Wavefront OBJ file of the C-alpha trace (Angstrom):
o trace
v 19.947 -8.302 -3.121
v 17.000 -10.480 -4.097
v 17.872 -12.906 -1.307
v 16.726 -10.249 1.175
v 13.133 -10.826 0.037
v 13.116 -14.230 1.731
v 15.949 -13.901 4.264
v 14.936 -13.994 7.930
v 14.236 -10.400 8.941
v 14.712 -8.900 12.390
v 11.202 -7.910 13.495
v 12.480 -5.252 15.916
v 14.684 -4.116 13.065
v 11.548 -3.198 11.129
v 10.661 -0.601 13.753
v 14.256 0.651 13.880
v 14.343 0.918 10.077
v 11.094 2.886 9.934
v 12.260 5.155 12.755
v 15.651 5.715 11.121
v 14.097 6.605 7.776
v 11.541 8.878 9.431
v 14.183 10.789 11.376
v 16.430 11.019 8.315
v 13.569 12.350 6.199
v 12.579 14.860 8.896
v 16.129 16.220 9.151
v 16.315 16.556 5.358
v 12.915 18.245 5.129
v 13.554 20.662 7.989
v 16.985 21.471 6.589
v 19.265 20.876 9.577
v 22.651 22.404 8.641
v 25.629 20.148 7.859
v 23.780 16.822 8.223
v 20.684 17.364 6.074
v 22.245 16.042 2.859
v 23.356 12.759 4.445
v 20.551 12.216 6.967
v 18.264 10.107 4.788
v 21.122 7.953 3.527
v 22.239 7.407 7.121
v 18.705 6.404 8.059
v 18.618 4.002 5.117
v 21.913 2.348 6.046
v 20.746 1.998 9.640
v 17.479 0.533 8.396
v 19.103 -2.061 6.152
v 21.577 -3.006 8.879
v 18.860 -3.295 11.523
v 16.903 -5.697 9.305
v 19.686 -8.054 8.236
v 22.954 -6.925 9.793
v 26.148 -6.613 7.757
v 24.872 -9.256 5.324
v 22.033 -6.920 4.396
v 24.461 -4.162 3.446
v 26.633 -6.568 1.452
v 23.617 -7.972 -0.378
v 22.252 -4.526 -1.159
v 25.473 -3.034 -2.470
v 27.046 -5.890 -4.402
v 28.440 -5.416 -7.916
v 25.527 -4.823 -10.342
v 24.728 -7.467 -12.965
v 24.573 -6.307 -16.609
v 25.230 -2.796 -15.310
v 25.526 -0.879 -18.600
v 22.503 -2.473 -20.299
v 20.391 -2.097 -17.166
v 21.430 1.540 -16.819
v 20.622 2.479 -20.416
v 17.267 0.683 -20.569
v 16.174 1.964 -17.160
v 17.164 5.554 -17.916
v 15.248 5.594 -21.203
v 12.232 4.009 -19.499
v 12.391 6.625 -16.728
v 12.395 9.498 -19.227
v 9.588 8.025 -21.344
v 7.464 7.150 -18.315
v 7.907 10.640 -16.891
v 6.811 12.236 -20.169
v 3.813 9.918 -20.470
v 2.628 10.456 -16.899
v 3.137 14.220 -17.172
v 0.981 14.200 -20.295
v -1.687 12.139 -18.533
v -1.823 14.536 -15.591
v -1.905 17.678 -17.743
v -3.877 16.639 -20.831
v -6.188 13.873 -19.636
v -6.778 14.711 -15.985
v -6.422 18.445 -16.725
v -4.505 18.995 -13.503
v -1.794 21.575 -12.938
v 1.745 20.702 -11.891
v 4.088 22.534 -9.545
v 7.747 23.302 -10.153
v 10.407 21.760 -7.945
v 11.484 24.464 -5.496
v 15.147 23.439 -5.755
v 15.291 25.052 -9.198
v 15.151 28.433 -7.449
v 18.601 27.925 -5.925
v 20.114 25.481 -8.383
v 23.901 25.568 -8.634
v 26.813 23.268 -9.395
v 27.482 22.964 -5.658
v 23.899 21.956 -4.956
v 23.997 19.339 -7.713
v 27.034 17.720 -6.063
v 25.257 17.797 -2.703
v 22.398 15.763 -4.162
v 24.640 12.673 -4.395
v 24.034 11.543 -0.789
v 20.429 12.785 -0.932
v 19.638 10.590 -3.930
v 21.341 7.627 -2.288
v 19.078 8.249 0.684
v 16.020 8.246 -1.571
v 17.058 4.928 -3.103
v 17.682 3.379 0.297
v 14.323 4.612 1.557
v 12.458 3.068 -1.377
v 14.371 -0.215 -1.315
v 14.157 -0.696 2.454
v 10.378 -0.211 2.286
v 10.184 -2.572 -0.694
v 12.179 -5.260 1.109
v 10.120 -4.970 4.298
v 6.813 -5.316 2.440
v 7.989 -8.093 0.112
v 9.629 -10.034 2.936
v 6.576 -9.835 5.198
v 4.392 -11.073 2.319
v 6.594 -14.086 1.662
v 9.051 -12.865 -0.958
v 6.991 -14.128 -3.917
v 6.741 -12.301 -7.236
v 3.376 -10.863 -6.181
v 4.924 -9.781 -2.879
v 7.708 -7.962 -4.718
v 5.172 -6.218 -6.980
v 3.254 -5.159 -3.866
v 6.499 -3.863 -2.383
v 7.234 -1.853 -5.520
v 3.762 -0.284 -5.433
v 3.856 0.537 -1.717
v 7.376 1.990 -1.872
v 6.493 4.059 -4.951
v 3.359 5.486 -3.330
v 5.235 6.380 -0.147
v 8.085 7.861 -2.194
v 5.620 10.032 -4.071
v 3.795 11.162 -0.939
v 7.056 12.184 0.717
v 7.570 14.672 -2.121
v 4.345 16.540 -1.341
v 6.126 19.425 0.474
v 8.530 19.793 -2.471
v 5.738 20.066 -5.039
v 3.351 22.336 -3.130
v 1.183 19.427 -1.913
v 0.142 18.491 -5.442
v -1.154 14.948 -4.821
v -1.697 13.888 -8.436
v 1.754 15.058 -9.455
v 3.448 13.325 -6.544
v 1.640 10.015 -7.041
v 1.428 9.780 -10.828
v 4.610 11.560 -11.924
v 7.007 11.239 -8.981
v 5.739 7.957 -7.540
v 5.199 6.100 -10.807
v 8.287 7.773 -12.252
v 10.601 6.116 -9.739
v 9.540 2.579 -10.707
v 12.333 2.271 -13.347
v 14.895 3.034 -10.610
v 13.482 0.222 -8.478
v 13.339 -2.183 -11.416
v 16.976 -1.357 -12.227
v 17.925 -2.338 -8.687
v 15.990 -5.601 -8.900
v 17.250 -6.526 -12.381
v 20.887 -5.846 -11.522
v 20.522 -7.233 -7.989
v 22.184 -4.120 -6.572
v 21.075 -0.760 -5.176
v 23.960 0.827 -7.081
v 22.140 0.370 -10.400
v 18.982 2.189 -9.329
v 21.108 4.878 -7.697
v 23.167 5.535 -10.840
v 20.028 5.761 -12.989
v 18.434 8.144 -10.473
v 21.544 10.345 -10.384
v 21.767 10.475 -14.179
v 18.058 11.271 -14.492
v 18.150 14.140 -11.987
v 21.556 15.506 -12.963
v 20.770 15.718 -16.665
v 17.549 17.559 -15.821
v 19.425 19.909 -13.468
v 22.153 20.614 -16.022
v 19.585 21.392 -18.721
v 17.886 23.843 -16.345
v 21.224 25.462 -15.443
v 22.163 25.910 -19.093
v 18.765 27.388 -19.914
v 19.226 29.978 -17.158
v 22.347 31.412 -18.790
l 1 2 3 4 5 6 7 8 9 10 11 12 13 14 15 16 17 18 19 20 21 22 23 24 25 26 27 28 29 30 31 32 33 34 35 36 37 38 39 40 41 42 43 44 45 46 47 48 49 50 51 52 53 54 55 56 57 58 59 60 61 62 63 64 65 66 67 68 69 70 71 72 73 74 75 76 77 78 79 80 81 82 83 84 85 86 87 88 89 90 91 92 93 94 95 96 97 98 99 100 101 102 103 104 105 106 107 108 109 110 111 112 113 114 115 116 117 118 119 120 121 122 123 124 125 126 127 128 129 130 131 132 133 134 135 136 137 138 139 140 141 142 143 144 145 146 147 148 149 150 151 152 153 154 155 156 157 158 159 160 161 162 163 164 165 166 167 168 169 170 171 172 173 174 175 176 177 178 179 180 181 182 183 184 185 186 187 188 189 190 191 192 193 194 195 196 197 198 199 200 201 202 203 204 205 206 207 208 209 210 211 212 213
């Protein structure tokens, strides 16, 4: 996947990718029946294809390198980082946090439905990362800039979910997704970041479900 940082990118494809992700996000946010759970993933696939064609999809979804080690380290980092940033927001910045509204209708069926949604979130973040890094030359600094930009945008897109709590979305949600992105970069595959993201969310969901009984 790292080759996409320097691979020739279709400039018109950038507009198509942004449009596809925007439409996919809008459908998911509005809650259009039947297609809402897959809309963002579809937009992400369209975006990656529009930038690099079939080669972009192959590069993004190749077999992960050092999959198990990357998964374990990234998951632990995600949990620790989330706890640290939550503590910073609550105890240092003295700001309140909002609960995720999905916990109000959490069920086993809903958890399964998050599979394509989470894939969509990973595609959104990685497509933005690749666009930024590629436009800036694909250097290490360019990749860092791409990580920061994609994380900020990812956090901001969660504002409606967390009652427009800006600090929470930027510092907990935005910063909290960095381990998912790093997992993708380290393993050279979107699958790695996706699996870490699924494990992170699913374990949290299952804990909530069990506590409700």
